[in-house]
TIBAKE-521176 format. One line per field, with one value per residue (C-alpha): residue number from 1; x, y, z negated; residue in three letters. Coordinates in nm, 3 decimals. Layout:
BEGIN
resi = c(NUM; ...)
x = c(X; ...)
y = c(Y; ...)
z = c(Z; ...)
resn = c(ALA; ...)
// end
This chain:
BEGIN
resi = c(1; 2; 3; 4; 5; 6; 7; 8; 9; 10; 11; 12; 13; 14; 15; 16; 17; 18; 19; 20; 21; 22; 23; 24; 25; 26; 27; 28; 29; 30; 31; 32; 33; 34; 35; 36; 37; 38; 39; 40; 41; 42; 43; 44; 45; 46; 47; 48; 49; 50; 51; 52; 53; 54; 55; 56; 57; 58; 59; 60; 61; 62; 63; 64; 65; 66; 67; 68; 69; 70; 71; 72; 73; 74; 75; 76; 77; 78; 79; 80; 81; 82; 83; 84; 85; 86; 87; 88; 89; 90; 91; 92; 93; 94; 95; 96; 97; 98; 99; 100; 101; 102; 103; 104; 105; 106; 107; 108; 109; 110; 111; 112; 113; 114; 115; 116; 117; 118; 119; 120; 121; 122; 123; 124; 125; 126; 127; 128; 129; 130; 131; 132; 133; 134; 135; 136; 137; 138; 139; 140; 141; 142; 143; 144; 145; 146; 147; 148; 149; 150; 151; 152; 153; 154; 155; 156; 157; 158; 159; 160; 161; 162; 163; 164; 165; 166; 167; 168; 169; 170; 171; 172; 173; 174; 175; 176; 177; 178; 179; 180; 181; 182; 183; 184; 185; 186; 187; 188; 189; 190; 191; 192; 193; 194; 195; 196; 197; 198; 199)
x = c(14.019; 14.101; 13.741; 13.773; 14.099; 13.943; 13.644; 13.873; 14.079; 13.761; 13.648; 13.988; 13.970; 13.622; 13.740; 14.035; 13.801; 13.571; 13.865; 13.979; 13.628; 13.615; 13.960; 13.865; 13.542; 13.739; 13.971; 13.683; 13.751; 13.416; 13.113; 12.810; 12.479; 12.290; 12.013; 11.656; 11.538; 11.888; 11.881; 11.504; 11.492; 11.659; 11.767; 11.648; 11.981; 12.003; 11.650; 11.703; 12.022; 11.853; 11.554; 11.774; 11.990; 11.676; 11.499; 11.826; 11.729; 11.727; 11.455; 11.353; 11.014; 11.162; 11.356; 11.045; 10.811; 11.069; 11.111; 10.734; 10.715; 10.985; 10.810; 10.476; 10.577; 10.931; 11.191; 11.080; 11.214; 11.182; 11.134; 11.025; 11.195; 10.966; 10.806; 10.442; 10.221; 9.883; 9.601; 9.327; 9.039; 8.957; 8.922; 9.175; 9.407; 9.769; 10.001; 10.349; 10.633; 10.945; 11.160; 11.110; 11.426; 11.410; 11.659; 11.717; 11.856; 11.553; 11.411; 11.134; 10.965; 10.645; 10.371; 10.075; 9.755; 9.467; 9.218; 9.333; 9.181; 9.385; 9.441; 9.480; 9.383; 9.619; 9.885; 10.201; 10.494; 10.686; 10.921; 10.784; 10.984; 10.771; 10.862; 10.737; 10.673; 10.632; 10.660; 10.733; 10.846; 10.846; 10.535; 10.328; 10.332; 10.109; 9.771; 9.520; 9.611; 9.341; 9.444; 9.423; 9.166; 9.309; 9.670; 9.801; 10.079; 10.236; 10.520; 10.776; 10.711; 10.702; 10.401; 10.347; 10.041; 9.970; 9.817; 9.754; 9.650; 9.688; 9.955; 10.163; 10.193; 10.310; 10.409; 10.458; 10.658; 10.623; 10.792; 10.690; 10.475; 10.407; 10.236; 9.871; 9.645; 9.512; 9.668; 9.525; 9.174; 9.050; 9.320; 9.628; 9.664; 10.024; 10.108; 10.401; 10.323; 10.217; 9.841; 9.630; 9.335; 9.317; 9.078)
y = c(14.363; 14.528; 14.460; 14.095; 14.062; 14.225; 13.988; 13.686; 13.813; 13.850; 13.497; 13.362; 13.533; 13.393; 13.043; 13.078; 13.190; 12.898; 12.658; 12.807; 12.764; 12.400; 12.336; 12.493; 12.294; 11.977; 12.048; 12.127; 12.504; 12.589; 12.418; 12.337; 12.468; 12.201; 12.033; 12.125; 11.939; 11.821; 12.022; 12.023; 11.838; 11.608; 11.265; 10.948; 10.866; 11.214; 11.190; 10.840; 10.953; 11.266; 11.063; 10.792; 11.050; 11.226; 10.917; 10.770; 10.433; 10.272; 10.020; 9.836; 10.002; 10.352; 10.277; 10.127; 10.416; 10.664; 10.452; 10.450; 10.828; 10.877; 10.640; 10.814; 11.178; 11.219; 11.436; 11.657; 12.012; 12.051; 11.856; 11.921; 11.772; 11.798; 11.652; 11.614; 11.507; 11.348; 11.227; 10.995; 10.783; 10.668; 11.035; 11.288; 11.577; 11.618; 11.918; 11.955; 12.187; 12.169; 12.339; 12.351; 12.313; 12.381; 12.257; 12.622; 12.682; 12.872; 12.757; 12.855; 12.742; 12.540; 12.458; 12.232; 12.103; 11.886; 11.615; 11.253; 10.909; 10.682; 10.309; 10.334; 10.537; 10.756; 11.021; 10.989; 11.196; 11.121; 11.253; 11.333; 11.368; 11.525; 11.525; 11.838; 11.854; 12.156; 12.417; 12.752; 12.936; 12.873; 13.085; 12.859; 12.587; 12.795; 12.655; 12.388; 12.068; 11.803; 11.439; 11.223; 10.954; 10.604; 10.718; 10.571; 10.320; 10.126; 9.873; 9.745; 10.003; 10.306; 10.485; 10.754; 10.934; 11.229; 11.571; 11.784; 12.140; 12.359; 12.142; 12.114; 11.766; 11.681; 11.328; 11.290; 10.984; 10.846; 10.553; 10.309; 10.408; 10.755; 10.618; 10.707; 10.722; 11.061; 11.280; 11.061; 11.166; 11.523; 11.792; 11.940; 12.316; 12.444; 12.784; 13.021; 13.055; 12.809; 12.775; 12.528; 12.583; 12.277; 12.460)
z = c(-4.080; -4.415; -4.535; -4.437; -4.632; -4.945; -4.925; -4.902; -5.199; -5.409; -5.318; -5.409; -5.750; -5.814; -5.721; -5.958; -6.239; -6.166; -6.177; -6.508; -6.655; -6.544; -6.689; -7.021; -7.036; -6.972; -7.266; -7.502; -7.528; -7.368; -7.515; -7.304; -7.435; -7.633; -7.439; -7.529; -7.837; -7.929; -8.252; -8.291; -8.621; -8.867; -8.743; -8.914; -9.082; -9.239; -9.376; -9.514; -9.690; -9.831; -9.953; -10.105; -10.283; -10.408; -10.541; -10.669; -10.528; -10.187; -10.113; -9.801; -9.841; -9.831; -9.512; -9.351; -9.429; -9.295; -8.982; -8.938; -8.971; -8.708; -8.468; -8.509; -8.555; -8.423; -8.596; -8.887; -8.882; -9.261; -9.581; -9.940; -10.245; -10.543; -10.852; -10.944; -11.229; -11.193; -11.411; -11.296; -11.404; -11.051; -10.957; -11.079; -11.001; -10.905; -10.943; -10.801; -10.729; -10.518; -10.259; -9.884; -9.674; -9.299; -9.038; -8.948; -9.299; -9.431; -9.764; -10.004; -10.327; -10.289; -10.540; -10.472; -10.627; -10.516; -10.604; -10.609; -10.584; -10.812; -10.829; -11.204; -11.509; -11.704; -11.652; -11.448; -11.322; -11.006; -10.741; -10.395; -10.074; -9.799; -9.430; -9.249; -8.873; -8.640; -8.915; -8.743; -9.060; -9.437; -9.505; -9.275; -9.543; -9.774; -9.670; -9.766; -9.578; -9.542; -9.559; -9.249; -9.317; -9.333; -9.291; -9.617; -9.552; -9.839; -9.830; -10.078; -10.349; -10.118; -9.976; -9.713; -9.578; -9.349; -9.405; -9.099; -9.016; -8.704; -8.547; -8.868; -9.020; -9.371; -9.471; -9.850; -9.958; -10.311; -10.483; -10.752; -11.047; -10.909; -10.601; -10.565; -10.263; -10.369; -10.105; -9.829; -9.924; -9.956; -9.937; -10.101; -10.140; -10.099; -10.248; -10.299; -10.671; -10.940; -10.993; -11.190; -10.958; -10.729; -10.496)
resn = c(MET; GLN; ASP; PHE; LYS; GLU; THR; MET; ASP; ARG; ARG; GLY; SER; LEU; LEU; GLN; LEU; GLY; GLY; LEU; PHE; VAL; ALA; LEU; ALA; GLY; THR; GLY; HIS; VAL; GLN; ALA; ALA; PRO; SER; GLU; GLY; GLU; ASP; GLY; GLY; TYR; ASP; GLU; ASP; SER; ILE; LEU; LYS; ALA; ALA; THR; ASP; PHE; PHE; GLY; ASP; SER; THR; GLU; GLY; LEU; ALA; ARG; VAL; ILE; GLU; LYS; ALA; PHE; LYS; GLU; GLN; GLY; ARG; PRO; ASN; ALA; PHE; ILE; LYS; GLY; GLU; GLU; VAL; GLY; ALA; ALA; LEU; SER; VAL; GLY; LEU; ARG; TYR; GLY; GLU; GLY; ARG; LEU; GLN; MET; LYS; SER; GLY; ALA; ASN; ALA; PRO; VAL; PHE; TRP; ALA; GLY; PRO; SER; ILE; GLY; PHE; ASP; ALA; GLY; VAL; ASN; ALA; SER; LYS; VAL; PHE; THR; LEU; VAL; TYR; HIS; LEU; PRO; LYS; PRO; ALA; ALA; ILE; TYR; GLN; ARG; PHE; PRO; GLY; VAL; ASP; GLY; SER; LEU; TYR; TYR; VAL; GLY; GLY; ALA; GLY; ILE; ASN; TYR; GLN; ARG; LEU; LYS; GLY; ILE; THR; LEU; ALA; PRO; ILE; ARG; LEU; GLY; VAL; GLY; LEU; ARG; ALA; GLY; ALA; SER; VAL; GLY; TYR; VAL; HIS; TYR; ARG; SER; LYS; LYS; SER; TYR; ASN; PRO; PHE)
// end
């Protein structure tokens, strides 16, 4: 009989604890764990604001290329803000440098170089905002990423294309005079240190 009473007392205590937990959750003192994928990347509004602040200009084209990237690739878990210079006479080279920022808070310097196919002749400098998908850690960016054939998309003064390697996708966005199709053909080599060797 004593054992039965002790068992009932324990159950009563557990029920009281359960009731307390439910009450706390209802008042916001206990937070539910985020659902899987809820914090898996940047949302579209955050990226559009970051890109607009970076370029210092908001265009319909910029919003549309970002919208396209989200529809095709989902949420990026990192981005690169950088600048590049290029020179072309139909075929040329581009060099850039910037900083990688991951959703996790990790960041790292990034330098890149690669061949380009240009629409024009001459030298230009431009800003580049690159969306990065499925990057496991900052060091994984330091590889040679081939361009995805035919992926160049251009609208209203903004252009985007894809580079892909081992499940990681990069989507550089360029505006205005700095736009060139170069990264959509061939490859771009990303490094941790500056190099003038495009190979």
